[in-house]
N, C-alpha and C positions, 0 to 999 in steps of 0.2 A: 504494500499500499504506500502510495506517495505521502510525503510529509511536507508541510508548509514551513518555509523559512522567511522571516521578515527582516528587512534591513532598512535602516534610514540612511539615505544618501542625499547630498544637496541637489536641489533642483537642476542645476547646470549639469551635473554628472548624470542625472537621470536623462536629461534631454540628449546628451552626447551618446549615452548608451542606447537609447531608443533610436536615434538617428543612424547610429553604426549598424544596429540590428536590421533596421529598415533597408539600408544599403546592401546588407548581405543577403537579405530575403529570409531571415530567421527570427523566431520569436525571442524575446528577452529571456523567457524561461529556458529555451533550449540553449541559448548562448551562455547563460550563467552556469547551467548544468555542465556544459562542455568545458567552461573555463575552470570550474572547480575539479572536474575529473582530470584535466590536464595538469593542474597544480599538484595533484597527488602523483602523477607520473614523474613530474620534475622532482619532487620530494624523494621518490624512490630511487631516481637516478643518482641524486646526490648522496643518499645513503649507501648505494652500491659502490660509488667511487670512494667514499669515505671508508668503507670496509676493506678496501684493497690495501695491500702493503707494498712498499717500495724499499729498495736498498738505499741507505744514506750514501751520498756521493763522497763522503769522507771515510766513515768507519765501515761501511757496507752492512751494518746491522739493519734489520727490517724496521720501517717506521709506518705508522698509520696516519695519513693527513687528516686534519680537522676540516670541517666545512669551510671555515674562515680561510685556512690556508689554501684550499683548492680555489676559492673565489679569488684570492690574491694572485695565485699563479696564473690563472686564466683571465685576469682582468684586462690585459691588453692584447688578447688573442682576437683575431678576426680574419675575414677574407682579405686577401692581398689587395684586391681592388678597393675594398672599404678602407683599409689602413692607409693606402696610397692617397685616397681622396682626402683623408683626415689630415695628412701632413702637409697638404698644399694650402 
């Protein structure tokens, strides 16, 4: 059985969400459900990366990176074309 979730958002955000969904041709309900579902996929991917171990570049002992350290490592990664555009 479906459950109802209520959320208070500013009028401007609601209008932006409504317009975005109209442009995509989906309902707000379907869009929000998909966004929530995708956020769990992201969380699971981060957990999987965080559970991997890597050898230390100095002592070679295994280390497990934290979520914060992974974000820091990948902070400036991107497509070559995108990075080149940013540097100009």
